[in-house]
N, C-alpha and C positions, 0 to 999 in steps of 0.2 A: 474638539466637540466629545462630551460626553454621551456614550453608547449606551442604549437601554432594551431589556426584551421584556415582554410581562409575562409571567407564567399563569395560564387559566387552566383548569382542569373540572373535572365532574363528582357528581356525589357518587360515594360507594355504597354498593348495596348488600357488602359482607358486615357492616357495623350492626350492632345488635339493637333491636328497637328500644330497648329501656334504657340506651345510653345516650345520653347529649350529645349531639353532632356538631361538632367544632370545625368551620370550615376555615382554611387558613391560606391565603394567598401571600405571594411575594412577587415584587418586581424589581428586577435587577439594574443596578447601574452601572456597574464595573466588575470586571473579574479580571484575576492574574494567577499565574501559576509558579510552582516552583517544581520541577521535576526530581530535583536531588533530592530534597527534602521531603517531599511528599504533602507539602502543603498548599493550598491555596487561598488568596486573598477576595473576599465578596463584600459588595456594597450594596444593599438592597433596601427597600422598603418593605413592608410585612403589615398585614390586618388579619383580625380575629372577629367572625362573625358566629354567633350561636344564638338560641333563643333563650331569651333572660327564664331563667327559675326565680321562685320563692326563697331561696335560700342563698344569701348575702355571700357565704363561706364558700361556697360550691362556686358561684358565678367568679371570686376571687382565684380560686385555684383552678378553675379552667384557663383562665390567663396565664398560668404560672406555666410556662414550657420552656423546652431548652433545646440547644442544639447539641446532640448526641457526640458529633465529631468535630465540635467547636474548639478554638482555641483563643483565650485573649478576645473574647468577644462581646461586644457591647452591645446592649440592647435597649434602646431608648422608646420608652412610651410618648408619642406625640401627642394622641386625642383619645379620649373615652367617652362614648356617647349612648343614648339609646336611640333605635332607629324602629319603623314601621315597615314591616314587609305586605308585600301585595296580598296576605292571606289576613293581614290585621295583626300579626305578631309582635308583641315587644321583641327585640334584638338587642343584644348589646354587641356594639361594636368597639374594637380596640385599633389602633393602629399606631404605627413606630417606624423606627428604622435599625438597621443593624449593619455594622463593620465589624470584621475581623477573621479570622485564619480560621481555617478547617482541612481537617487533615482529609487526605486521599490515598488510595493503594495506587502507586505508578504500577503500569502494566509495558516495560520497557524492551521486551523481547524481539519486538518489530520495529522498533526503532533503527533508521528515521520514519517509517513509515507506521506509528505506534496511535494508537488510540487510546485516550483517557479518559474516564468517568469521574467527573466533579460531582460528589454527593453534598446534600445537605438534608441531614437527618433531625425532624421535629419531632420532640415527643413532650407529653407533660409530664410534669414532677412529682406532683401527688397522686393524681387522680387515675386509676387504672383503667383498664379497656371497658369494664363493665359499665363503668359511670361516665367515661367520655371516650369519643370516637374522633379521631383527627382526619380530616377530610380534605383535599384539594378543593381551592375555591374556584368557581367557574366566572364568577365574574358577574353571573346571571342567577336568576332564580329557577332556571329551567336544567334539564341534565345535559350533559355533554358525552356523548358515547366514548368518545375517541381519548384512548391512553396520553396522546400527545399533546404537549405544551405549545401553545401558540405565540410564534416568535414576533414581535413588533420592530425591531432595530435590531441588527447584528451588531453584536460586543465584539471589540477589537480584542484578543489577545495575543501578545508577540509570538510568531512562528506558529500559530494554532488556528485554526477555522471552527468554529461549532459546525457539528454534522447533525446532530439529533438533540431533542429537549423533549423529556417526558417524566412523568412523575410514577410513584409505585406506593400504593397502601400496603403496611406492614405492621404487625404486633411483634415486642420484642417480651421472650420470658424471663423472668427474674427468680431464681431458684433461692429467693429469701426475703423474710419481710423486713430486714433493714434493723431489726432489734425491736420492731413495734408487733408485741403479742397478739395485738389485735388485729393483725393483719393475717393473712393466709401465709404458708410458707413457700408457695408457688403464684407468683402473680404475672398478669400478661399486661402489657402496657402499647396503647394504640401507638402508632408512629407513622411519620409521613416524609417520604423520601424522594425531595427535587433532585432531578440527574440533568446533568449536562455533558453531553458527550462531544470530546473536542478531538480533532486530527491534525497532526504535524502536519504542515506545509515541506514537504519534503523536496520541494524543487531546489532551494538552496543547497540541501546536500548533495543534490547531482552537479552544482556548478562548482562548489568548493572542494566537493572528496572525490566522487565518482569518476569525473571527468579527468583531473589529474593523476589518479589510480590507472586509468585506461591508457593514458599517455606512456606511464613508466613500464605497465605490461607491455605497449607497443614495442618501448626500446628493447625489451627482453625478448620479445617475438623476433627483433631483427637478427639474432644470433643465429638462427637456423639458415641466412643467408649470406653469412660470413663463411671462408673456407675454415674447417676445423683446426687445419694447421695452425691458425694464427689464433691460438688459444690466450695468447696475452690480451688480444683485443675483446676476444669473447667473454673470458673471466671478467675482465674490467668493468665490461657492461653490464654482466649478469648480477657482480656484488652491487654496482651503483644503483642497478633498479631495486634492488632488495632494501638497502639502507634507506633509499627515497621512499618507499613504502611503509617503512617501518618509522621514518620520520614523520611522514602526515601523519598515522594514527598518535604518533605521541603530540603532535603540535595541534591536533584538535581535541576541542572538549566535549565529552559524551556523558549521558547519564552515569551514575556509578551503578553497579547492581552487580549481583554474585551469580549470574549467569549469562550466557553468550547472546548478544543482540544480533539482528541482522547485519550491523555495520561491521561487528566483528568477524562473522560468518564470512563477509565481502574479503576483509583483510586477510584471513586465514587462506581463502582462497585463491589470493593474489602471492601468498608466500609460498603457497604450495607449488602454484604455476612456475615462478621463478626458480624454485629452488631444484625443481625436476628437470628444468631448463640447463641448471649448471650441470646437474648429476648426468645430462643427456651430452653435452658438450664435452667433458672430462671422457665419455666413454666414447665418442665419435672419433676425438683426438688420439685415444689409444688406438682404436680400428685403424684410423689412417696411418700412423706410427709403423703398424703391423702389416701394411699395405692389402688390408681389407677394404678396397675401394668400394666394392659392390655392395657391402653391406651397410657401409658407411654411408654412401648415397641413400639408400633405403630407410635408413632411419632419420635422416634429415627431411626425406620427404615426409615420413610418418609423423615427424616433429611439427611441422609446417601445418599438417592437416588437423591434427589432435589437439595442439595447443588452442585452437579458438574454440574446436568442438568442446572441450571441456569447461571451457570457462565460460561457454554460452549455456551449456547444460547445468552446470553448477550454479550460474547466477540465476537461472531460471527456477530450480529445486530451493535456493536460500529464498528468493523474494515471494515465492508462491504463498509460503502462510502470512505473511504481510500483506500481500495483495488482497486474499479472501477476507480479511479483516478490514479492511481499509477501505475496498469498494461494495462488499457485500453487507 
């Protein structure tokens, strides 16, 4: 079943009184995203409504909008007509459908607790902000004070869930007249930004990665309960634990980025604990060989206590930014 939600919003008070107020609305049919490429697919209906002018060329230009961050986008017009509002004004109404890809900037530093913002930026092609102001359509003729988008039906995005829907009015400054000497060198264009905020469902990460990693760390922790003179058993267990942790990281597909993510830091913490455990075992083995049994016992006790303490504290520090971003 195709999932849908309708985007509604409010009249903006920032638009100049002299400019034509163009009300733009969209109704999503489907969304999907690719974190690795920074591209998401969107399929939605759109409509434009504005007070008709006595200038046919201007009316035609107002309908000429573009998706600033769009790639391979189709913009089909389904209907054009004139309607009369409650005030008796003649309004131009155009509706159509769009399907295509849109760029977004993936923020993966908190993966697998990452939050992404999928934006559709709409801007008029020919008319500057002084002539045309883009406003989100409320679906009514009354003002709607909230900047939130009203959601009707949840859209299913694989491994993600929609956490917030809202819009933002903006304007873009172009420091060029695009070769048209009749235009000023600096021009503002009104733009409208519809934003879908999505969160990753991290429960799958816990079952597929974190739990196996905890089992491996538990195997490494067991060496503190093996007599230090059994260096072959202790070393074999530690090396196996380290190789198993590395194998999990290599086998799992994660977003490609040039900075460490939360998932990477959890692996680094595991590698650190396993490596420190190996160094601890070698040191206590030498102490045992030199008959320093009291110091050897004391270090084994410290290891049993510090290993889980360091892991818990380290995990809290690593997850803290992701938890704040995810839930706040």
